[in-house]
C-alpha positions, 0 to 999 in steps of 0.5 A: 647659471640659467643663460650659461645653460646649452640648449639642444633642439628636442628633435633634429630633422635632416634634409639632402637637398633634391639636386644633390641627388640629380646631380648625383644621380646625372652623373653617374651612366646607367642613370644617363642611359635609361632616363634617354629611353622617350616615356611612353604611355602604357597604350592601354585604354583610355579608361585604364592607368597603369602608370602617370603617365597615362593620366589625365594629370599628367597630360594637361600639365605636359600642355600646358608648361611650355619649358615641360619637355617629357620627352627630353632627359634632362626634363626630369620628373619627381614624384613625391612619397610619404611613408610613416612606420613604425620602426620598431616592434611592440612600440607607437614610435612613428617615424616619418621617411620623404621619398622621392623617385624619378618618372622619366626612370622605366617603371621595372626600375623606377622605385629601386633602391638604388634610384629611390631618393630619401629627401627627408627623416621627420622624428617622431614619437607620433606625427607632428601635430596640424601640418608638415610644411614646415619639414617640407619647405626646405624642400620645394624650394629646392624644387623651385631652383630645380624648376628654373635649373643647375648646372651640371658637369658632365 
């Protein structure tokens, strides 16, 4: 009887590949128009940062990675956001959403629902013990594929 038992996963992990989102976005003419505009620093003094592209990490990454061109519309830069939240009032149940935004979009468009990629949903009832590397690995694998480039059909 033991061997005939159907085993089911304790939790289900949902993942949508970043490459699928990027392919979808690149087929949208509005997206292509928005990312075609060159990214420009905000013009603030060096000690004031209004955007990620004003920061030193961004500037150094641009200098040290010759394949990266922040003014090329197809060199897409991504920003990862991780948010743990309680989906129910009066409950300790927690869920995580890993979301990604395209930095190439203008600041006033970047975080709109239309352009936000919901990549992973990590089920509760609590945050994972230890680390979340198990959940991040499919995303890292897909990012490595994207780093080498993927074919896009217009």
